[in-house]
C-alpha positions in Angstrom: -1.6 19.0 -16.1 0.0 17.4 -13.1 3.8 17.1 -12.7 5.5 14.4 -10.7 9.1 14.3 -9.2 10.6 11.7 -6.8 13.7 11.2 -4.7 14.9 8.7 -2.2 17.9 8.9 0.2 19.6 7.2 3.1 20.6 9.9 5.5 20.0 9.8 9.3 19.6 13.6 9.8 16.1 14.6 8.6 17.2 18.1 7.6 20.1 16.9 5.5 18.0 14.2 4.0 15.5 16.8 2.7 18.4 19.0 1.4 19.6 16.0 -0.6 16.0 15.2 -1.8 15.6 18.9 -3.0 18.9 18.6 -5.0 17.6 15.4 -6.7 14.1 16.8 -7.2 15.0 20.3 -8.6 18.7 20.4 -9.3 18.9 24.1 -8.3 15.5 25.1 -9.7 13.1 26.9 -7.4 10.7 24.4 -5.7 7.0 24.8 -6.3 5.7 26.3 -3.0 2.2 24.9 -3.7 3.3 21.3 -4.3 2.1 18.3 -2.4 4.9 16.2 -0.8 4.1 12.5 -0.1 6.6 11.1 2.2 7.4 7.5 3.1 9.9 7.2 6.0 11.5 4.2 7.8 11.2 4.2 11.6 14.6 5.9 12.2 13.0 9.2 11.1 10.3 11.2 12.8 7.7 12.3 10.3 7.3 15.7 12.1 11.0 16.4 11.7 10.9 15.6 8.0 7.9 17.9 7.5 9.6 20.6 9.5 12.5 20.5 7.2 10.3 20.6 4.1 8.3 23.6 5.4 11.5 25.4 6.3 12.7 25.1 2.7 9.4 25.2 0.8 7.0 27.4 2.7 3.4 26.7 1.6 4.1 23.0 0.6 1.6 20.4 1.8 3.0 17.3 3.5 1.4 13.9 3.9 3.4 11.0 5.3 3.5 7.5 6.5 5.9 5.3 8.5 6.9 2.1 6.8 9.4 -0.8 6.9 11.3 0.3 3.9 11.0 2.4 0.7 11.4 2.1 -3.0 12.4 5.0 -5.3 13.7 5.4 -8.8 17.1 5.0 -7.1 16.1 1.5 -6.0 14.9 -0.1 -2.7 16.1 0.6 0.8 15.2 -0.9 4.2 17.6 0.8 6.6 16.0 2.8 9.4 17.3 6.0 7.8 15.7 5.6 4.4 13.1 8.0 3.2 11.4 8.5 -0.2 9.2 11.3 -1.5 6.9 12.0 -4.4 6.3 15.7 -5.1 3.1 16.4 -7.1 2.3 19.9 -8.5 -0.4 21.3 -10.8 -3.7 23.1 -11.0 -5.9 23.1 -7.9 -8.8 21.5 -9.8 -6.7 18.5 -10.7 -5.1 17.7 -7.3 -6.5 17.7 -3.7 -6.1 15.9 -0.4 -8.0 15.4 2.8 -7.5 13.7 6.1 -9.3 12.6 9.3 -8.1 11.3 12.7 -9.5 9.0 15.3 -9.6 6.1 12.9 -9.9 2.5 14.2 -11.4 -1.0 13.4 -14.7 -0.1 14.9 -15.3 3.1 13.0 -13.8 2.3 9.6 -17.0 2.9 7.6 -17.9 6.1 9.6 -14.5 7.6 9.3 -14.1 6.5 5.7 -17.3 8.4 4.8 -16.0 11.5 6.6 -12.7 11.3 4.7 -14.4 10.7 1.3 -16.7 13.6 1.8 -13.8 15.9 2.8 -11.9 14.9 -0.3 -15.0 15.4 -2.5 -15.1 19.1 -1.3 -11.6 19.5 -2.7 -11.9 17.3 -5.8 -15.5 16.5 -6.7 -14.8 13.8 -9.3 -11.3 12.3 -9.0 -10.3 9.7 -11.5 -7.7 8.1 -9.2 -7.5 8.2 -5.4 -4.3 7.4 -3.5 -5.4 6.2 0.0 -3.1 5.8 3.0 -4.7 4.1 6.0 -3.5 3.2 9.5 -1.6 0.0 9.8 -2.6 -2.5 12.5 -6.0 -1.0 13.0 -8.5 -0.9 10.2 -11.3 -2.8 8.5 -10.4 -2.0 4.9 -13.4 -3.3 3.0 -15.5 -0.9 5.1 -13.1 1.9 4.1 -13.4 1.1 0.4 -17.2 0.8 0.7 -17.3 4.3 2.2 -15.4 5.7 -0.8 -17.7 3.8 -3.2 -20.8 5.4 -1.6 -19.4 8.9 -2.1 -17.5 8.6 -5.4 -18.9 5.6 -7.2 -16.0 3.7 -8.6 -12.8 5.7 -9.2 -9.5 3.7 -9.2 -8.3 3.5 -5.5 -4.7 2.6 -4.8 -2.5 2.8 -1.7 -1.8 0.9 1.4 -1.4 0.7 5.2 1.4 2.3 7.1 3.8 0.0 9.0 6.8 -0.1 11.3 10.2 -1.9 11.2 8.8 -5.5 11.4 7.7 -5.1 15.0 4.0 -4.8 14.5 3.8 -2.4 17.5 2.8 1.0 16.2 2.6 3.1 13.0 2.5 6.8 12.3 1.0 9.1 9.7 1.6 12.7 8.9 -1.2 15.0 8.0 -0.6 18.6 6.9 0.9 20.0 10.1 1.2 17.1 12.6 2.0 13.5 13.1 -1.0 11.4 14.1 -1.0 7.7 14.9 -4.8 7.6 14.4 -5.0 9.6 11.2 -5.6 8.5 7.6 -5.4 10.5 4.4 -6.3 10.4 0.7 -5.2 12.3 -2.4 -7.4 12.8 -5.4 -6.0 13.1 -9.0 -8.3 14.7 -11.6 -5.9 15.4 -14.5 -7.9 14.6 -17.7 -4.6 13.8 -19.5 -3.7 11.0 -17.1 -4.5 7.4 -17.5 -3.8 4.6 -15.0 -3.1 0.9 -14.9 -2.8 -1.2 -11.7 -2.1 -4.8 -10.8 -1.5 -6.8 -7.6 0.2 -10.2 -7.3 1.2 -12.5 -4.4 2.7 -15.8 -5.4 1.7 -17.8 -2.3 0.2 -21.3 -2.3 -2.5 -22.6 -0.1 -2.0 -26.0 1.5 -3.8 -28.6 3.7 -7.5 -28.6 4.3 -9.5 -25.4 4.8 -10.7 -24.1 8.1 -14.4 -23.0 8.2 -15.4 -19.9 10.1 -18.1 -21.0 12.5 -18.3 -17.8 14.6 -17.2 -14.3 13.7 -17.8 -10.7 14.7 -17.1 -8.0 12.1 -13.3 -8.4 11.4 -12.6 -10.9 14.2 -12.7 -14.6 13.8 -14.0 -16.2 17.0 -14.1 -19.9 15.9 -12.8 -22.1 13.2 -14.5 -25.5 13.0 -16.2 -25.0 16.3 -12.9 -24.4 18.1 -11.4 -21.1 19.4 -9.9 -19.5 16.4 -6.3 -19.3 17.6 -6.4 -22.9 18.9 -7.6 -24.2 15.5 -5.2 -21.9 13.6 -2.2 -23.1 15.6 -3.1 -26.8 14.9 -3.1 -26.1 11.1 0.0 -24.0 11.3 2.1 -26.7 13.0 4.9 -26.2 15.4 5.1 -22.7 16.8 8.5 -21.2 17.4 9.2 -18.9 20.3 8.7 -16.0 17.9 5.1 -16.8 17.3 4.0 -13.5 15.7 6.8 -13.7 13.1 5.9 -17.2 12.1 2.3 -16.3 11.8 3.1 -13.3 9.6 5.6 -15.0 7.4 4.0 -18.5 7.0 0.5 -18.2 8.2 -1.3 -16.0 5.8 -4.9 -17.0 5.2 -6.3 -17.5 1.7 -9.9 -17.8 0.5 -11.1 -18.6 -3.0 -12.1 -15.8 -5.4 -15.1 -15.8 -7.7 -14.1 -17.2 -11.1 -14.3 -13.8 -12.9 -11.9 -12.2 -10.3 -9.6 -15.2 -10.2 -9.1 -15.1 -14.0 -8.0 -11.5 -13.9 -5.9 -12.0 -10.8 -4.0 -14.9 -12.1 -4.7 -16.8 -8.9 -7.7 -18.6 -7.5 -7.0 -17.2 -4.0 -6.8 -13.8 -2.3 -4.7 -13.5 0.8 -5.5 -12.0 4.2 -3.3 -11.5 7.3 -4.6 -12.5 10.7 -3.1 -12.0 14.1 -4.0 -12.9 17.7 -6.4 -10.3 19.2 -4.7 -7.9 21.6 -6.9 -9.1 24.5 -6.7 -12.4 26.3 -9.2 -14.1 24.1 -8.5 -16.8 21.5 -9.9 -14.6 18.8 -8.0 -13.6 15.6 -8.2 -10.1 14.2 -8.1 -9.5 10.4 -8.2 -6.4 8.2 -11.5 -7.2 6.4 -15.0 -8.3 7.4 -15.2 -12.0 8.1 -18.4 -14.0 7.5 -19.5 -17.3 9.0 -19.2 -20.2 6.6 -16.1 -18.8 4.8 -13.3 -21.3 4.2 -9.7 -20.2 4.8 -6.5 -22.0 3.9 -3.0 -21.6 5.5 -0.5 -20.5 2.8 3.2 -20.8 2.1 5.4 -18.6 0.0 6.9 -19.9 -3.2 9.9 -17.8 -4.3 9.8 -19.1 -7.9 6.1 -18.5 -8.1 6.5 -14.9 -6.7 8.9 -14.0 -9.5 6.8 -15.8 -12.2 3.6 -14.1 -11.1 5.3 -10.8 -10.9 6.5 -11.1 -14.5 3.0 -12.0 -15.6 1.5 -9.0 -13.8 4.1 -6.7 -15.5 3.2 -8.1 -18.9 -0.5 -7.5 -18.2 0.2 -3.9 -17.1 2.2 -3.3 -20.3 -0.6 -4.7 -22.4 -3.2 -2.6 -20.5 -1.2 0.6 -21.2 -0.6 -0.1 -24.9 -4.3 -1.1 -25.4 -5.5 2.2 -23.9 -3.0 4.5 -25.6 -3.8 6.1 -28.9 -0.3 5.5 -30.2 -0.2 2.0 -28.9 2.7 2.8 -26.6 1.8 4.8 -23.5 4.2 7.2 -21.8 4.7 6.5 -18.0 5.0 9.6 -15.9 4.9 8.2 -12.4 4.6 4.9 -10.5 3.3 4.2 -7.0 4.2 0.9 -5.4 2.9 -0.7 -2.3 4.5 -3.9 -1.1 3.7 -6.1 1.8 6.3 -5.6 4.5 7.1 -9.3 4.4 8.1 -9.2 0.7 11.1 -7.2 1.9 13.9 -8.5 4.0 11.8 -11.2 5.6 11.2 -13.1 2.3 14.2 -12.1 0.2 17.9 -11.4 0.6 19.1 -8.1 -0.7 20.2 -9.4 -4.1 16.9 -11.0 -4.8 15.0 -7.9 -3.7 17.1 -5.7 -6.0 16.5 -8.2 -8.8 12.7 -8.0 -8.5 12.7 -4.2 -8.1 14.9 -3.9 -11.2 12.5 -6.2 -13.1 9.6 -3.9 -12.3 11.3 -0.6 -13.0 12.8 -1.8 -16.3 9.2 -2.6 -17.5 8.2 1.1 -17.3 11.0 3.2 -18.5 9.9 6.6 -19.7 10.5 8.2 -23.1 14.1 9.1 -22.1 14.8 5.5 -21.2 14.9 6.3 -17.5 12.9 5.1 -14.5 10.0 7.5 -14.1 9.3 9.2 -10.7 8.7 6.3 -8.4 7.4 6.1 -4.8 7.1 2.8 -3.0 6.8 1.5 0.6 6.8 -1.8 2.5 3.5 -1.7 4.5 0.9 -3.8 6.3 -1.5 -4.1 3.3 -2.3 -2.8 -0.1 -5.2 -1.2 -2.0 -5.3 -2.2 -5.6 -8.1 -2.7 -8.1 -9.0 -6.2 -9.3 -11.1 -6.7 -12.4 -12.4 -3.2 -12.1 -13.3 -3.5 -8.4 -11.5 -1.7 -5.6 -10.0 -4.4 -3.4 -7.8 -4.6 -0.3 -4.9 -7.1 -0.5 -2.2 -8.4 1.8 1.1 -10.2 0.9 1.2 -8.6 -2.5 3.3 -6.3 -4.7 0.9 -3.7 -6.0 1.7 -1.2 -8.8 -0.1 1.8 -10.1 1.3 3.2 -13.3 0.3 6.7 -14.3 0.8 7.4 -18.0 -0.2 9.7 -20.9 
């Protein structure tokens, strides 16, 4: 049976931060030297320094990490550069395993995804749940999910993309014994006593008339409505400020209609995608999923009231799912993993509103002792979360995975 513990702190010195985490995690008990440490760290910390501190105090521990724009723990949320959060998972080797690959990019997402999935399969042949952490700013995520589907069938896949501190410049991952900006990793859970429920929600509204993709190449949009993609996009977006990238990220998310069966389960007719100008001098726009000619895409705008309303609906559905699938009609949460879009942090909400929405989520899943269960969250560049039984990549969402018994 797997055991979960979590901690989050705001301390600038990585060594002292891990000392504080150990005190929260174990309270003087001897740490499990075979445990897996999953680390989310804001950009003020170096993942290698955090891992060094963990290995010094818990020799034999495995460490996987990701950079992010902020963290969420059972202690609440934090977006300072010095915030870190950890989840420590321990248990039998046949119930827990991890794998990683490096050299991951847009162009080889399927190939590298297959390599990663096969490596994980060697550790855990039939995981029920997979936590997947991919590289922010550089991935075609439907290809990645397709690769895992080819190897494993249809386990529940949850996770997200690493990020930075709202600069969209670079991200970092930590894999076992080194930091690697091109690496991605996955953790498989095969504890037969664990059940899982997951939901994603966005709360954005499409507006205006749609743009039709008239030319595309894999995950790049070359033309909308016969015009260079960026030219057409700017016309639909309206006046561009000097901080063009920020406006694009905050206000210019793209939405496309979902099939009816998925829309009903999602609570929205639309799924959102981020798009950004390609890094070359072209007018192309790069996205994080495969784009097909003929697709129609809408510009979206955030609706704060809708974000809160949709989040409450998602929490209610999660609670219903847990009760329905528990023999006693209750369900007993043992851990929660959260992946939020970076822009649902400080860019969308002030601190009070963020604390309010996080408290709303955590109060929905108190454990048998009436406490927030072990909780690990991050503000990233995208989210993996199932939708109507299918593994799907999202952006601009709050995604929650509740593990319960």
